C-alpha positions in Angstrom: 12.7 11.7 5.8 12.8 15.3 4.5 14.6 17.5 7.1 13.4 20.6 5.2 9.8 19.6 5.4 9.2 18.7 9.1 10.5 15.1 8.6 7.9 14.2 5.9 8.4 10.7 4.5 10.0 10.9 1.0 10.0 7.1 0.3 9.5 3.8 1.9 10.9 0.3 1.0 10.4 -2.7 3.2 13.3 -5.0 2.3 12.9 -7.4 5.2 10.0 -9.2 6.9 11.3 -8.6 10.4 9.9 -9.9 13.6 11.5 -12.1 16.3 13.4 -14.1 13.7 15.1 -11.3 11.8 14.7 -8.0 10.0 17.2 -5.2 9.6 20.2 -5.9 11.8 23.1 -3.7 13.0 21.8 -0.5 11.4 22.6 0.6 7.9 25.5 2.2 6.0 25.7 4.6 3.1 28.1 6.1 0.6 27.4 8.8 -2.0 25.6 6.4 -4.3 23.8 3.8 -2.1 22.2 2.9 1.2 23.2 -0.6 2.3 20.7 -2.6 4.4 21.6 -5.9 6.0 18.6 -8.2 6.6 18.7 -11.3 8.8 15.4 -13.1 8.0 17.1 -16.5 8.3 14.2 -18.4 9.9 11.6 -17.6 7.2 11.3 -19.2 3.7 11.3 -16.9 0.6 9.7 -14.7 -0.4 9.3 -13.5 3.2 12.7 -14.5 4.3 15.3 -12.7 2.0 18.3 -12.7 4.3 21.2 -10.8 2.7 22.5 -7.4 1.8 20.4 -4.9 -0.2 21.6 -1.7 -1.9 19.0 1.1 -2.3 19.1 4.4 -4.2 19.0 6.9 -1.3 17.0 9.5 -3.4 14.2 7.1 -4.5 14.4 4.0 -2.3 14.6 1.8 -5.4 16.5 -1.5 -5.0 19.7 -1.4 -7.0 21.0 -4.9 -6.1 20.6 -7.7 -3.6 23.0 -10.5 -2.6 21.7 -13.4 -0.6 23.3 -14.5 2.7 25.0 -17.8 2.7 23.6 -20.4 5.1 
């Protein structure tokens, strides 16, 4: 969201399917280079269920890497 433009959406990236069986859990974290998003879509088969940790570029929302959760 752009704080200088009344909260206008800058980018959107849906990394998790979400719902009762998962989605983004425990908020997110960031450093100067990446936004880290933990997804807990454990009850869904891929491609919908991609449980793990995603790293996104905070300026563009592009996925930089993904590591799957171990089951």
